[in-house]
C-alpha positions, 0 to 999 in steps of 0.5 A: 303289363300294367303294375298294380297300385299299392290299393290294388295289392292290398284290395282287390280280391282274388280267389287267394285272398278270399280264402285267405281270410276265410282262414284268417278268420277261422285263426282267429277264433280258435286262436280266441278260445284256446287263449281263453282256454289256456287262461281261464282261472286268470280271466275269470278272477279278474272278471275278463276275457281274452279281447285281442283275437276276439276284436280280431275276428269280430271287428279288423277281418269284416272291415277288410273284407267290406273295403275290400268288396268294395275296392274291387266293385269300384274299380271292376266299374272303373274297368269297364267304364274305361272299354267302352 
């Protein structure tokens, strides 16, 4: 069996990773709303919002997903060329 590179380990998409990405996104959204709800008075008094889980859900997870799709497509193309 061929060993996988570190990039393959982190960026090559499998159904398990796709499910994990979707679940992670939902958890980040729920935690964003939960933390904001708990500290609403604090955020209202200072004019802010809970940003950590919001940034994870809106920026980090989608960027990771896009990189994973791109890496997986290049991996498939490279694999097809190698087998021809």
